[in-house]
N, C-alpha and C positions, 0 to 999 in steps of 0.2 A: 705590140700585141693589140689586135682589133677586137672590140666587143661585137657580138653578133647583133643583127638588125633589131630583133625584138628587145634585147637588153638595152640597146642604145635608145630606142623609141621610148621605152619605159622610163629611162633616166630623164629624157627630155620632158615627158609628161609630168613626172614628179617635180622637177625644177619649176615648170610653168605653174603647177598647182600651188606650190609654195609661194611664188611671187604673186599669184592672183589674190591672195588674202589681203594684199595691200590696195587693190583697185578692182573695179567692176570688170574691166576687160584688160587682158594682157596679151600682147603680141610679141612673141620671141621664138626664135629658132623655127619659124614656120608654123607655130602653134597659135591658136586663138583660144583664150580661156575666159569663160564667164562662169563664176561660181565654181561648182565641181564638174562642170562640163568642159571638155578639152576637144578641140578640133585641130587635127593635124592636116594642114592644107597641102603639104607635099605628098603624104601617103594617102590622102583622102580618106581618113579614118576619124572616128569619134569615140570618146569614152566619157562615161559619167560615173563619178565615184570610183574610178579605176576599172569599171566594167565596160568592155568593148560593145559598141552599138553598131549593128549592121545597117547601112544606109544605101538606098539606091542613088544613082547619079543626081536625080532631081531633088531628092530629100537632102542630099549633101549640099547642093547649091542653095536651097531654101534655108537650111540651117546656117550656112556660112553667112548669108545675107542678114539673117536675124542676129547672129552673134556679133557681126561687125557693127551693128546698130543697137546695142543694148539700151534699154530704158527709153527708146524712141518709139512713138506710135508710127507704125508703118501701115499705110493704106493698102487695100487689095490692089489698087491700080499700080502703086509703087512696086509691090511684090511681083505682080504679073509682068511688069515691064522689065524688072531686073532679073528675074529667074527664068521667065519663059519668053519674053519679048512678044507677048500676045496682046491682041485688042481686048480691052477691058469688057466691053459689052458682050462679046461672044462667049467668054470663058469665065464667067463670074464665080462658079462653084469650084473651080480648079484650086484656088487658094485654100478654101475651107477643107477640101478633100486632103490636100497634102499637109495642112496644119494638123488635121486629125491623125494622119499617119505618124507625123513627128511626135505628137503628144503621146501616142501609144508607146513609142520607142524611148523617148527621153524622160517623160514625166511619170511613167507607170510605176506606182508604188513609192514615188518620191515627191518632194515638194515641187509644185508646178513652176515652170520657167516661162511657158508660153501663156500669155494672158490676152483675152479678147477685150477690146474697148468698143462697146456697142456704137455703131454709127461712125467709127473712126478707123478701126483696123486692129492690129496686133502689137503687143509689147513683149519683148523678150528681156527677162531680168532674172538674176539669181534669187533663190529663196533667201529670206531674211536670216535663216539659221545658218546659211553657208557663208554669206558675206554681209556685214552690217549695212544698213540702208543709208549710211552717211548722213545721219541726222533727219532723214525723212520720217514722217509719222504717218499713221493710217489716214489721217485727215487730208494730207497733201498727196497721198499716193494715187488718187484717181479712182474711178469706178471700174474695177475689173469684173468681168463675168466669165462664165464657163467653169 
């Protein structure tokens, strides 16, 4: 007896979220999990706190890049190169624009996951209430803005 697609996907998401409690990022069964955010790379879908998030193709690629590099500062140049393959000088506001789109979708009414590091780029990390900061304190957390 086969389970339907939605039920199967829900089961995969629940298993990945359970295992994510043990680490910042978890990759299993085509899923990338950071905190309560789940990205299904095969179905090209995302959920946060069990709630489905509609993403454009570009938003999906940006979110995938951020989620595959949690807690790393990613410069605009790195993001442009990886997501768009564009020249940095000509398209400098493209990253800010798409980061703002993602923030509206994944951070709205929730603990922030996308953080700006002035002069350096962006950091993607789960909220401290979702997954422990693994011994990090506010003093060593860096200067986030936005």
